[in-house]
C-alpha positions in Angstrom: 36.4 -57.1 19.7 38.9 -56.4 17.0 42.4 -57.7 17.3 44.9 -55.2 18.1 48.7 -55.4 18.6 48.8 -53.9 22.0 46.2 -56.4 23.3 48.8 -59.2 22.2 52.0 -57.5 23.6 50.5 -56.8 27.2 50.8 -60.6 27.9 54.1 -60.9 29.3 55.9 -62.9 31.9 53.1 -63.9 33.8 51.3 -65.7 30.6 54.7 -67.5 30.1 54.9 -68.8 33.6 51.3 -69.7 33.1 52.2 -71.9 30.1 55.2 -73.6 31.6 55.9 -76.6 30.2 54.9 -79.8 32.5 56.7 -83.2 31.6 55.4 -86.0 33.9 58.5 -88.0 32.8 59.2 -91.1 35.0 62.7 -92.0 35.5 63.7 -95.5 36.1 67.4 -96.7 36.8 67.9 -100.5 36.4 70.5 -102.2 38.8 73.0 -102.3 35.8 72.7 -98.5 35.2 70.4 -98.6 32.4 68.2 -95.2 32.6 64.9 -95.3 31.1 62.6 -92.4 30.9 59.2 -92.9 30.7 56.2 -90.5 29.7 52.8 -92.2 29.3 50.1 -90.3 26.8 47.2 -92.5 25.9 45.7 -89.6 23.4 46.8 -91.9 20.5 47.3 -95.7 20.1 50.9 -95.4 19.5 54.5 -95.2 21.2 57.9 -94.2 20.3 60.9 -96.3 22.1 64.4 -94.4 21.3 67.6 -95.6 22.3 70.2 -92.8 23.1 74.0 -93.5 22.9 76.8 -90.5 23.5 78.8 -92.0 20.8 79.0 -89.2 17.8 81.6 -86.9 16.3 82.6 -85.9 19.9 84.0 -89.3 20.7 85.9 -89.8 17.4 89.4 -89.3 16.7 91.4 -88.5 13.6 92.0 -91.6 11.4 88.5 -93.0 12.3 86.2 -90.4 11.3 82.5 -91.7 10.7 82.7 -94.8 13.0 79.7 -93.4 14.7 77.6 -93.1 11.7 79.1 -96.4 10.5 77.9 -98.3 13.7 74.6 -96.8 13.2 74.1 -98.1 9.6 75.5 -101.5 10.8 73.2 -101.8 14.2 70.4 -103.5 11.7 72.7 -106.3 10.3 71.5 -108.8 13.2 72.1 -109.8 16.5 72.0 -113.2 18.3 68.2 -113.8 17.9 67.5 -111.6 14.8 68.9 -112.1 11.2 69.9 -109.2 9.2 67.1 -106.4 8.7 64.9 -108.9 10.4 64.0 -106.4 13.1 63.4 -103.9 10.4 60.8 -106.3 8.7 59.5 -107.2 12.1 58.5 -103.3 12.8 56.9 -103.1 9.4 54.9 -106.4 9.9 53.8 -104.7 13.3 52.8 -101.7 11.5 55.4 -99.4 12.6 58.3 -97.3 11.4 62.0 -97.0 12.5 64.8 -94.9 11.8 68.2 -93.8 13.2 70.5 -90.8 12.9 73.9 -89.5 14.3 75.0 -86.3 15.3 78.1 -84.4 17.0 77.3 -85.6 20.5 75.0 -88.7 19.7 73.6 -91.6 18.0 70.0 -92.4 18.4 67.5 -95.0 17.4 63.7 -94.9 17.2 60.8 -97.4 16.8 57.2 -96.3 16.8 54.5 -99.0 16.9 51.0 -99.8 18.2 50.8 -100.6 22.0 50.7 -104.4 21.1 54.0 -104.3 20.0 55.9 -103.1 23.2 57.5 -106.3 24.1 58.6 -107.4 21.1 60.2 -104.3 20.6 61.7 -104.4 24.0 63.0 -107.9 23.5 64.7 -107.0 20.2 66.3 -103.7 21.5 67.8 -105.6 24.4 69.2 -108.5 22.1 71.0 -106.0 19.8 72.3 -103.7 22.8 73.6 -107.1 24.2 74.6 -109.2 21.2 74.9 -107.3 18.1 76.1 -109.3 14.9 78.5 -107.7 12.5 78.7 -110.0 9.5 82.0 -109.1 7.7 80.7 -109.1 4.2 77.6 -107.3 5.0 79.5 -104.6 6.9 81.7 -103.9 3.8 78.3 -103.5 1.6 77.2 -101.2 4.5 80.4 -99.3 4.0 79.9 -98.9 0.2 76.5 -97.6 0.9 78.0 -95.0 3.4 80.2 -93.8 0.8 77.4 -93.6 -1.7 75.9 -91.5 1.4 79.1 -89.3 1.7 79.2 -88.2 -2.1 75.4 -87.5 -1.9 75.6 -85.2 1.1 79.1 -83.7 0.8 81.2 -84.2 -2.3 78.3 -83.4 -4.6 76.5 -80.9 -2.3 77.5 -77.3 -2.0 75.9 -76.7 1.5 77.6 -80.2 2.7 80.9 -79.3 1.4 80.8 -75.8 2.7 79.8 -76.8 6.5 82.3 -79.6 6.5 85.0 -77.2 5.8 83.8 -74.4 8.2 83.8 -77.0 11.3 87.3 -78.3 10.0 88.8 -74.8 9.9 87.1 -73.6 13.0 87.9 -76.6 15.3 91.3 -77.7 15.1 91.7 -79.7 18.2 88.2 -80.6 19.4 86.6 -83.4 17.3 83.3 -81.1 16.5 85.6 -80.5 13.5 85.8 -83.9 12.3 83.3 -84.9 9.6 80.1 -86.6 10.8 79.9 -88.8 7.8 83.6 -89.6 7.8 86.6 -89.0 5.3 86.5 -91.0 2.1 89.9 -92.5 3.1 88.6 -93.3 6.9 85.5 -95.1 5.2 87.7 -97.4 2.9 90.1 -98.0 5.9 87.3 -98.6 8.4 86.5 -102.5 9.0 84.4 -104.9 11.0 86.9 -105.5 14.0 87.1 -101.4 14.2 83.1 -101.2 14.6 83.1 -104.2 16.8 85.5 -102.4 19.2 83.4 -99.1 19.2 80.0 -100.8 20.0 81.7 -102.7 22.7 82.9 -99.5 24.4 80.1 -97.2 23.8 76.7 -99.4 23.6 76.7 -100.7 27.2 73.7 -100.4 29.8 75.6 -97.5 32.3 76.3 -95.3 29.0 73.0 -95.3 27.4 69.4 -94.5 28.1 66.1 -95.2 26.7 62.9 -92.9 25.8 59.6 -94.4 25.9 56.6 -92.1 25.2 53.2 -92.9 24.1 50.3 -95.8 25.0 51.5 -98.1 27.4 51.4 -98.8 31.2 54.3 -98.0 33.2 54.3 -100.9 35.7 54.2 -103.0 32.3 57.0 -101.0 30.8 59.1 -101.7 34.0 58.8 -105.1 34.2 59.6 -105.6 30.6 62.9 -103.5 31.2 63.5 -105.6 34.0 63.2 -109.0 32.3 64.9 -108.2 29.0 67.5 -105.8 29.7 68.1 -106.0 33.8 70.8 -109.0 33.2 73.1 -107.3 30.4 76.4 -106.6 32.2 76.8 -103.0 33.1 79.8 -102.1 31.2 81.7 -98.9 32.1 81.3 -95.2 31.0 84.1 -94.3 28.3 87.2 -93.0 29.8 88.3 -89.7 28.8 87.0 -86.6 27.3 87.7 -85.0 24.0 90.9 -82.6 23.4 89.5 -79.3 24.6 89.8 -76.6 22.0 91.9 -74.0 22.5 90.7 -70.2 22.9 90.4 -68.6 19.4 92.0 -65.0 19.7 91.8 -64.1 15.7 89.4 -64.5 12.8 90.1 -67.8 10.4 89.2 -67.4 6.9 89.2 -69.6 3.9 87.9 -69.6 0.5 86.8 -73.0 -1.6 85.5 -73.4 -5.0 82.7 -75.5 -6.2 82.2 -75.8 -9.7 78.7 -77.5 -9.5 77.5 -74.5 -7.2 75.1 -71.9 -9.4 75.5 -69.0 -6.6 78.3 -68.3 -4.3 77.6 -68.8 -0.3 79.4 -67.8 2.7 79.2 -69.5 6.2 80.3 -67.9 9.6 80.8 -69.8 12.8 81.0 -67.8 16.2 82.5 -69.9 19.0 79.8 -70.0 21.9 79.3 -71.9 25.2 77.6 -75.0 25.3 74.1 -76.1 26.5 74.8 -76.2 30.0 76.2 -72.3 30.3 73.9 -69.9 31.8 74.3 -68.0 28.5 72.6 -70.6 26.5 69.0 -68.9 26.7 70.2 -65.5 25.7 72.1 -67.2 22.8 68.8 -69.0 21.8 67.0 -65.6 22.0 69.7 -64.1 19.6 69.1 -66.7 17.1 65.4 -65.8 17.2 66.0 -62.4 16.7 68.4 -62.5 13.9 67.3 -65.7 12.1 63.6 -66.8 12.9 60.8 -65.5 10.4 60.4 -63.0 8.2 61.0 -60.4 11.0 64.4 -61.9 12.0 67.0 -59.1 11.3 68.9 -60.9 8.6 65.8 -61.7 6.5 64.3 -58.4 6.9 67.8 -56.5 6.2 69.3 -58.8 3.7 66.6 -60.4 1.7 63.8 -58.0 1.5 65.3 -54.5 2.2 68.8 -54.9 0.7 68.0 -57.9 -1.8 71.6 -59.6 -1.1 70.5 -62.7 -0.2 68.1 -65.6 -1.2 68.4 -67.0 2.3 70.0 -66.7 5.7 69.8 -69.3 8.2 71.6 -71.0 10.7 71.5 -70.5 14.5 73.1 -71.4 18.0 73.7 -75.3 17.9 73.5 -75.8 21.7 76.1 -78.9 22.2 77.7 -80.7 25.2 81.0 -78.9 24.8 81.6 -75.2 23.6 80.1 -75.2 20.5 78.9 -72.8 17.3 76.6 -70.1 16.4 76.2 -70.6 12.9 75.2 -67.9 9.8 74.9 -69.1 6.4 73.9 -67.1 3.6 73.8 -67.5 -0.3 74.2 -64.4 -2.5 71.8 -63.2 -5.1 72.8 -63.4 -8.9 75.5 -60.8 -9.3 76.1 -60.2 -5.5 79.5 -60.5 -4.3 80.4 -62.3 -1.2 82.2 -59.5 0.1 79.3 -57.1 0.0 77.1 -59.9 1.5 79.4 -60.3 4.5 79.7 -56.9 5.1 76.0 -56.6 5.5 75.8 -59.2 8.0 78.5 -57.7 9.8 76.4 -54.3 10.0 73.6 -56.5 11.3 75.5 -58.1 14.0 77.3 -54.7 15.0 74.0 -53.0 15.8 73.0 -56.0 18.0 76.3 -56.0 19.8 76.4 -52.0 20.2 72.6 -51.3 20.9 71.3 -54.8 21.8 67.5 -55.9 21.0 64.2 -54.1 21.5 61.5 -55.2 24.1 59.1 -56.3 21.3 62.1 -58.5 19.8 62.5 -60.4 23.2 58.6 -60.8 23.5 58.5 -62.3 19.7 61.8 -64.4 20.5 60.1 -65.9 23.7 56.7 -66.4 22.1 58.4 -68.3 19.2 60.7 -70.5 21.2 57.6 -71.2 23.5 55.4 -72.1 20.5 58.1 -73.9 18.6 58.9 -76.1 21.4 55.0 -76.8 22.2 54.5 -77.7 18.6 57.4 -79.9 18.9 56.0 -82.0 21.4 52.8 -83.2 19.3 53.8 -86.6 18.5 55.3 -89.6 20.6 58.3 -89.4 18.2 59.0 -85.6 19.1 58.6 -86.0 22.9 60.7 -88.9 23.1 63.7 -87.2 21.0 63.0 -84.0 23.2 63.6 -85.7 26.5 66.1 -88.1 25.4 68.3 -85.5 23.4 68.5 -83.3 26.4 69.4 -86.3 28.9 72.0 -87.1 26.7 73.5 -83.7 26.0 72.8 -81.7 29.1 74.3 -82.4 32.4 70.9 -81.6 33.9 69.3 -84.4 31.8 65.8 -84.4 30.4 65.1 -81.5 33.3 67.1 -78.7 31.0 63.8 -78.4 28.4 61.4 -77.0 31.2 64.0 -75.5 33.0 65.1 -73.6 29.8 61.7 -72.3 28.9 61.4 -71.3 32.4 64.9 -69.3 32.2 63.6 -67.7 29.2 60.6 -66.0 30.9 62.7 -64.3 33.4 65.3 -63.3 30.8 65.9 -59.6 30.3 67.3 -57.6 27.3 70.4 -56.9 29.0 71.4 -60.4 29.3 71.0 -61.0 25.6 73.0 -57.7 25.0 75.5 -58.7 27.2 76.0 -62.7 25.3 76.0 -60.7 21.9 78.7 -58.2 23.0 80.8 -61.5 24.5 80.5 -64.0 21.9 79.4 -62.2 18.4 83.2 -60.7 17.9 85.7 -61.1 15.1 88.1 -62.9 17.3 86.0 -65.9 17.8 84.9 -66.0 14.0 85.5 -68.4 11.5 84.5 -67.6 7.8 84.4 -69.5 4.6 83.2 -68.3 1.4 82.4 -71.0 -1.4 82.8 -69.2 -4.8 82.1 -70.5 -8.3 84.4 -72.4 -10.2 87.1 -75.3 -10.4 87.8 -76.8 -7.2 91.1 -76.4 -5.5 93.0 -79.1 -3.4 92.2 -78.5 0.1 94.7 -78.8 3.0 93.6 -81.5 5.5 92.2 -80.7 8.8 91.4 -83.1 11.0 59.3 -83.8 -24.3 55.5 -85.0 -24.0 54.9 -88.5 -22.5 52.8 -91.4 -21.1 49.3 -92.5 -22.2 46.2 -90.5 -22.4 44.0 -89.5 -19.5 41.3 -92.3 -20.7 43.5 -94.8 -18.7 41.8 -93.2 -15.6 39.0 -90.8 -14.6 41.2 -88.2 -13.1 38.3 -85.6 -13.0 36.8 -84.7 -9.6 33.0 -84.6 -9.9 31.5 -81.1 -9.6 31.2 -79.7 -5.9 27.9 -80.4 -4.1 25.3 -77.5 -4.5 25.6 -75.1 -1.6 22.8 -73.9 0.1 22.9 -70.4 2.1 21.9 -72.8 5.0 24.9 -75.0 4.6 26.8 -73.5 7.2 26.0 -76.0 9.7 28.6 -78.5 11.0 28.6 -82.0 9.6 30.7 -84.9 10.8 33.6 -85.3 8.4 35.2 -88.6 9.1 36.0 -89.8 12.8 36.3 -87.0 14.7 36.5 -84.0 12.4 33.5 -81.8 11.1 32.8 -79.8 7.9 30.8 -76.8 7.5 30.0 -74.8 4.3 29.6 -70.6 4.7 26.9 -69.3 2.5 29.7 -67.5 0.4 31.1 -71.2 -0.4 33.8 -71.6 1.9 34.6 -74.9 3.0 35.8 -75.5 6.8 37.0 -78.4 7.9 38.1 -78.7 11.9 39.1 -81.1 14.2 39.9 -80.7 18.1 42.6 -82.3 19.6 43.4 -81.2 23.0 46.8 -82.7 24.3 48.9 -79.5 23.4 48.0 -75.9 23.3 48.6 -75.3 19.7 46.5 -74.9 16.8 47.5 -75.4 13.0 45.5 -73.5 10.4 46.1 -73.5 6.5 43.6 -72.6 3.6 44.1 -74.1 0.2 43.1 -71.9 -2.7 42.5 -72.4 -6.3 45.1 -70.3 -7.8 47.6 -73.1 -8.8 50.6 -73.6 -10.9 48.5 -75.8 -13.0 46.4 -72.8 -14.0 49.5 -70.8 -15.1 48.6 -69.5 -18.8 51.2 -70.7 -21.6 54.1 -68.3 -21.4 53.2 -67.0 -17.9 54.8 -70.0 -15.8 55.3 -68.6 -12.2 52.2 -66.5 -12.3 50.6 -68.5 -9.5 53.9 -68.5 -7.5 54.1 -64.8 -7.9 50.7 -64.0 -6.6 50.9 -66.4 -3.7 54.0 -64.5 -2.7 53.1 -61.2 -3.4 50.1 -61.7 -0.5 53.1 -61.2 2.1 53.7 -57.8 1.0 50.7 -56.1 2.5 47.0 -55.9 2.7 44.4 -52.8 2.5 45.3 -52.7 6.5 48.9 -53.4 6.8 52.0 -52.5 4.9 54.5 -55.4 4.6 56.7 -54.6 7.8 53.5 -54.6 9.9 51.7 -57.6 8.7 54.6 -59.5 9.1 55.0 -58.0 12.7 51.7 -58.9 13.3 52.1 -62.8 12.8 55.7 -62.6 14.8 53.7 -61.1 17.8 51.9 -64.3 18.1 55.1 -66.1 17.7 54.1 -67.5 14.1 55.2 -67.0 10.7 53.0 -66.9 7.5 53.8 -70.0 5.2 53.2 -70.1 1.7 53.3 -73.5 0.0 52.8 -74.4 -3.8 51.3 -77.8 -5.0 50.6 -78.4 -8.7 46.7 -78.5 -7.8 46.5 -75.7 -5.3 48.4 -72.9 -3.4 48.3 -72.8 0.5 48.8 -70.5 3.3 49.3 -71.8 6.8 50.3 -70.7 10.0 50.9 -72.1 13.7 49.4 -70.4 16.6 48.9 -70.8 20.3 45.3 -72.0 21.3 44.7 -68.8 23.1 45.7 -66.7 19.9 43.1 -68.9 17.6 40.9 -65.5 17.0 43.7 -63.5 16.3 45.5 -66.2 13.9 41.9 -66.5 11.9 41.7 -62.7 11.7 45.1 -62.1 10.1 44.8 -64.8 7.9 41.4 -63.6 6.6 43.3 -60.5 6.1 46.0 -61.5 3.9 43.6 -63.6 1.7 40.6 -61.5 1.6 42.2 -57.9 1.3 45.3 -58.2 -0.5 46.3 -54.6 -1.9 48.9 -54.6 -4.9 51.8 -52.8 -4.8 53.5 -52.5 -7.8 56.7 -51.3 -6.0 56.9 -55.0 -4.8 56.4 -56.9 -8.0 59.9 -56.3 -9.2 61.4 -57.5 -5.8 59.3 -60.6 -5.3 59.9 -61.7 -9.0 63.7 -61.3 -8.2 63.2 -63.2 -5.1 61.6 -66.2 -7.3 64.0 -66.0 -9.9 67.0 -66.4 -7.2 65.5 -69.1 -5.7 65.0 -70.7 -8.8 68.7 -70.2 -9.4 69.6 -71.4 -6.1 67.7 -74.7 -6.7 69.6 -75.4 -10.0 72.6 -76.0 -7.9 71.2 -79.0 -6.5 71.4 -82.2 -9.2 68.2 -83.4 -7.3 66.2 -80.4 -8.5 67.3 -80.1 -11.9 66.6 -83.6 -12.1 63.0 -83.3 -11.0 62.4 -80.4 -13.2 63.6 -82.3 -16.5 61.6 -85.6 -15.4 58.1 -83.9 -15.2 58.8 -81.3 -18.5 59.5 -85.0 -20.4 56.7 -86.4 -19.0 54.0 -84.0 -19.1 55.1 -82.0 -21.8 53.2 -79.0 -22.4 50.6 -79.8 -19.6 51.0 -77.4 -16.5 52.1 -80.2 -14.5 55.4 -80.3 -16.3 56.3 -76.6 -15.5 58.4 -75.8 -12.5 56.1 -74.8 -9.4 58.4 -71.4 -9.2 57.8 -70.8 -13.1 60.0 -70.0 -15.7 62.4 -67.2 -16.0 60.7 -66.3 -19.3 57.3 -66.5 -18.1 58.3 -64.7 -14.7 59.8 -61.5 -16.7 56.9 -61.5 -18.8 53.9 -60.9 -15.7 52.7 -57.4 -15.1 51.0 -56.3 -12.1 47.7 -56.3 -14.0 48.1 -59.4 -15.0 48.6 -60.7 -11.3 45.8 -58.8 -9.8 43.6 -60.4 -12.3 44.7 -63.7 -11.2 44.4 -63.0 -7.7 40.6 -61.6 -8.0 39.9 -64.6 -10.1 41.5 -67.5 -8.3 41.1 -66.3 -4.6 37.7 -66.8 -3.9 35.7 -68.4 -1.2 34.0 -70.9 -3.9 37.7 -72.2 -4.5 39.0 -72.3 -1.0 39.3 -74.7 1.7 39.8 -73.9 5.4 41.1 -76.7 7.7 41.9 -76.4 11.3 43.3 -78.7 13.9 44.7 -78.5 17.4 43.2 -77.4 20.9 40.2 -75.1 20.7 36.4 -74.7 21.7 34.3 -75.9 18.5 31.4 -73.3 19.4 33.8 -70.4 19.7 35.6 -71.6 16.4 32.6 -71.4 14.3 31.8 -67.8 15.6 35.3 -66.9 14.8 35.5 -68.2 11.4 31.8 -66.7 10.7 33.1 -63.3 11.9 36.5 -63.2 9.9 35.6 -65.4 6.8 31.7 -64.9 6.2 31.8 -61.5 4.8 34.1 -62.7 2.1 32.4 -62.2 -1.3 33.3 -63.1 -5.2 30.7 -63.2 -7.7 31.6 -65.8 -10.5 29.1 -66.8 -13.5 27.3 -69.9 -13.2 29.0 -72.8 -14.3 32.6 -71.3 -13.9 35.1 -74.2 -12.8 37.0 -73.3 -9.6 39.6 -74.7 -7.6 41.0 -78.3 -8.9 38.0 -78.6 -10.9 39.6 -75.9 -13.2 43.1 -77.8 -13.9 43.0 -79.0 -17.3 42.9 -82.7 -18.1 46.3 -84.4 -19.0 46.4 -86.1 -22.5 50.0 -86.9 -23.3 51.7 -89.7 -25.2 54.2 -92.3 -24.1 57.9 -90.9 -24.3 60.1 -93.7 -23.3 63.7 -93.1 -23.7 67.1 -91.7 -21.4 67.8 -88.0 -20.7 71.1 -86.9 -19.8 71.6 -83.8 -18.0 75.3 -83.3 -18.1 77.2 -82.6 -14.8 80.9 -82.9 -15.5 82.0 -82.7 -12.0 79.4 -85.0 -10.4 80.9 -87.8 -8.9 77.5 -89.5 -8.2 74.6 -90.0 -10.8 71.0 -89.0 -9.8 68.6 -91.3 -11.5 65.0 -91.3 -11.7 62.4 -93.4 -13.7 58.8 -93.3 -14.2 55.5 -92.8 -16.3 52.1 -91.8 -15.9 49.9 -93.7 -13.9 46.7 -92.9 -12.6 44.8 -89.7 -10.8 44.3 -89.9 -7.0 40.7 -91.2 -7.4 41.3 -93.9 -9.8 39.6 -97.3 -8.6 43.3 -98.7 -9.0 44.7 -96.3 -6.6 44.7 -98.7 -3.4 46.1 -101.7 -5.2 49.0 -99.5 -6.8 49.7 -97.9 -3.6 49.8 -101.2 -1.5 51.6 -102.8 -4.3 54.4 -99.9 -4.6 54.8 -100.2 -1.0 56.0 -103.6 -1.1 58.0 -102.8 -4.2 60.0 -99.6 -3.2 57.9 -97.0 -0.8 58.1 -99.3 2.4 61.6 -98.5 3.3 64.7 -100.7 3.7 62.5 -103.7 4.0 61.0 -102.9 0.6 62.4 -105.0 -2.6 64.2 -102.1 -4.3 65.8 -100.9 -1.3 66.6 -104.7 -0.4 68.2 -105.5 -3.9 70.1 -102.1 -4.7 71.0 -101.1 -1.2 71.3 -104.3 1.1 72.4 -106.9 -1.3 74.4 -104.9 -3.7 75.7 -101.8 -1.8 75.2 -99.6 -4.6 72.9 -96.7 -3.3 72.3 -95.0 0.0 68.6 -95.4 -1.0 66.2 -96.7 -3.7 62.8 -95.9 -3.4 59.6 -95.6 -5.7 56.1 -93.6 -5.1 52.9 -92.4 -6.5 52.5 -89.0 -6.3 49.1 -88.1 -5.9 47.6 -85.4 -8.5 44.0 -84.6 -9.3 44.6 -85.5 -12.9 46.6 -88.5 -14.0 49.5 -88.8 -11.4 53.2 -90.2 -11.9 54.9 -93.2 -10.5 58.6 -92.2 -9.8 61.5 -94.6 -8.6 64.7 -92.7 -7.7 68.1 -93.6 -6.8 71.7 -92.2 -6.4 74.6 -94.4 -7.2 78.3 -93.8 -8.1 78.6 -92.9 -12.1 79.9 -96.3 -12.9 76.9 -98.3 -11.6 74.3 -96.4 -13.3 73.4 -99.2 -15.8 73.4 -101.8 -13.0 71.0 -99.9 -11.0 68.8 -99.1 -13.8 68.6 -102.8 -14.8 67.7 -103.7 -11.2 65.0 -101.1 -11.0 63.3 -102.5 -14.2 63.9 -106.3 -13.1 61.8 -105.6 -9.7 59.3 -103.8 -11.4 58.9 -106.6 -14.1 58.7 -109.2 -11.3 56.2 -107.6 -9.7 54.2 -107.2 -12.5 54.6 -110.9 -13.3 54.5 -112.5 -10.0 52.4 -111.6 -7.1 53.9 -110.4 -3.9 53.8 -112.9 -1.0 51.0 -112.6 1.5 53.7 -111.8 4.0 54.9 -108.8 1.8 51.7 -107.4 1.6 50.7 -108.3 5.1 53.6 -106.0 6.0 52.6 -103.3 3.5 49.1 -103.1 4.8 50.1 -102.9 8.4 52.9 -100.1 7.7 50.2 -98.2 5.5 47.6 -98.4 7.9 49.8 -97.3 11.0 51.4 -94.6 8.8 48.0 -92.9 8.9 48.5 -92.8 12.5 51.6 -91.3 12.7 50.5 -88.3 10.2 47.8 -87.6 12.4 49.8 -87.3 15.4 50.5 -83.7 14.7 48.0 -81.0 14.4 49.9 -80.0 10.7 49.3 -83.6 9.8 45.7 -83.8 10.6 44.9 -80.4 8.6 46.8 -81.9 5.6 44.8 -85.1 5.7 41.5 -82.9 5.9 42.5 -80.7 2.8 43.5 -83.7 0.6 40.3 -85.2 1.3 38.2 -82.5 0.6 40.3 -81.3 -2.5 40.7 -84.7 -4.1 37.0 -85.3 -3.5 37.7 -88.7 -1.6 35.0 -88.4 1.0 35.3 -87.9 5.0 35.7 -91.8 5.5 38.5 -92.3 2.9 41.2 -93.1 5.1 38.8 -95.9 6.6 37.9 -97.2 3.6 40.9 -97.3 1.6 42.4 -99.2 4.6 39.6 -101.6 4.5 40.0 -101.9 0.8 43.8 -102.7 1.1 43.1 -105.6 3.7 40.6 -107.3 0.9 43.4 -107.2 -2.0 44.4 -110.3 -3.0 48.0 -110.6 -4.3 46.8 -111.4 -7.6 44.6 -108.1 -7.7 47.6 -106.3 -6.7 49.9 -107.8 -9.4 47.2 -107.2 -12.0 47.0 -103.6 -11.1 50.6 -103.1 -11.4 50.7 -105.1 -14.6 48.1 -102.6 -16.2 50.0 -99.6 -15.2 53.7 -99.9 -14.9 55.4 -101.1 -17.8 58.9 -100.7 -17.7 59.1 -100.4 -21.5 57.2 -97.2 -21.4 59.7 -95.8 -18.6 61.0 -92.2 -18.9 64.5 -92.0 -17.7 66.5 -88.7 -16.6 69.7 -88.7 -15.0 72.1 -86.1 -14.0 75.9 -87.1 -14.3 78.9 -86.5 -16.6 77.5 -87.3 -19.9 80.9 -88.6 -21.0 81.1 -91.2 -18.1 77.5 -92.7 -18.8 76.3 -92.1 -22.0 77.6 -95.7 -23.5 76.1 -97.3 -20.7 72.8 -95.8 -21.1 72.2 -96.5 -24.5 70.5 -100.0 -24.1 67.9 -98.6 -22.1 65.8 -96.8 -24.9 66.7 -93.6 -27.1 68.0 -90.7 -26.5 65.7 -87.9 -25.2 66.1 -84.1 -26.1 65.8 -82.0 -23.3 67.1 -78.5 -23.1 67.6 -76.8 -19.9 66.4 -73.1 -19.5 69.4 -70.8 -19.7 
């Protein structure tokens, strides 16, 4: 039976109730008042433990802004039994990962580990909760790191500055208006004693909750919490509520300026009730109707139809106290913010006056349901969901299933009433961010690297494809592979715990195949696929994805392009049919070409407002020279302007062929029915290619570049923080030294705060918020990259530290303990990645496209266990030579040029105008 729109839309309230979320949470309360939420799930040998503390911006006051976030940073500085960063290193050694984050309402800490580590992490968390150590000198350095983070996220980030001003203007008494990361002045005043007092007030058993999700025995976990945390003094719930925000009766407005912004932006905030209010469900639906996906009213009207904005984002925040419904938009080149704001006002007025359609209500329900289910695929996501609602909502973790049940009974009149009640000017705050010199604000609370001969980097030709090859064969431990008679490779893996399915099809029309002078052709063709097919015009096509609760995503990589989507398991057949329609039956529409080209150009202009984006573009251009890997994935202005419809159509017909495609699917489905559906929708896909024609990644040209050591400076006069990127070309993904380099890099800079670069630059010196290095996989020669952001006067010091650590790794083997931590974390990291359906799909695609083989994960993990420290050192010495580093710095040239002179000759790099 063919897929029809009516067949989808007839599944309404009964279906929503049938799919009601069931969370079998066991709630434990110790005698000292400590709450533990346990959700056992043995689908994967992992668990996540999260600590939730209701301490965030809401519990701060003017003069001590940022203290919640500062304590989050200092929470790893040791305890009575554990030294500074010792818990971080312990988690790494056990093969886990940990991190923390602060929000307006809470601070949360998580650790994800294999089951045998449960007691160790509960013991460590108990010691931190009861006996945190705050060495004054380490606290001082951590506060310096936070000031670097503020420069990164706020001072030098147009979006961060805009949001901070929006909240400050909207909330003039309630602490939601205070800066989450703190003001620069408050961070300078903050000291160890203030942080210690804040810790003693808020981090007490009666005020916090733990969420434990994954592979564990509830009885054992109960006993461990009793043993290690039961004797901690209960403490008292902090007294006092935050000041209540007065009712707002008139619109507030402000104009700010940001010289580094490339395009003007605006942000709007409407005051709305908090998460526990009866209107919260209606506000969630309003968010979905206005802002979710291609069919959201704002995206459809402002981006696609009127072509006024590069993006529109935001939504209902759902906080403990009355909070914001935020709308952010960036104007296209040449569009005045006043015109963009007027268009937003018209879209809001239409909802306020007429309400929403039945179809919009149904799509919103499906999107919220599907997004919620997908957000529960991993142990960390489930721990975050139940812990977040336990902390914010006065109904605790039960808010989540109750909220979904409430959506099933919500009607259009309630949504209309909420829009009319809250989306009104008198409750609104608006900030325009124009381009130009910043005014004082009133306080409110070239070719590079070595030849391709350094490593093979050329994938072997694909195996001969037989007409009888559509027989599934094992692909790794739990996946299957089949090749259809037309050459399409299909990989699939069944995971039954959550009723969702992730689908992605990788295609050979990659940026690496853009002809010279046509940079952006692959990107343009990919985005044109969304503009309609032989059967469906653009709006109808996007509506059909929306009817599934889904959105068609387009993703660009150097070696391939990708279309992906998420669907409910019951809709797998319909999802496959839609994906096949888009890929196989694109219909060229010349009237869409100019719009899509302008969208790509506008997105490129917006990206250039971000120092990190300019840095990456310059770095790859210098590293790869004229090779396509050196070109931006979105193309160049000149290249995009030169492309016509005929050229785009030829690229599509040559690259979008089954012989150059890989379809990967992971989730809850019946394999036999899946095979039938794939054959039905993709089996008729045909493309005749001359024998021997290279397709897909085989068509990517070889890399043949010379080393280009030196320093390029991208002048950004208003930048208070330098962005630094150093590296060189190393090896291809399938090179024999890849495993040794990955293992060594993890110990050097890829393993988080316990890696050498972070330990030296961040922890010991306090010079950067993060210092990391990585190997970026390519089918041809791939780069090694180290990246740091630091204040302008510290650039030379940071570069010297990076060079010293790379040189030390090349000359002195890592200790066995360092490599053991790296091995363990890398091995467990593969499990983490495969916790989600999308992660499994990505793993399947990479194994196939890089020609690694179905068992490559097991082989690589086993190989890393066998590698001796000297073998790792030798591989690093062969491929990572600091004397060949290409260095790019985005900073005020006048402030850094002299300091950078010793690091190599100046490299000429001219940005595209």
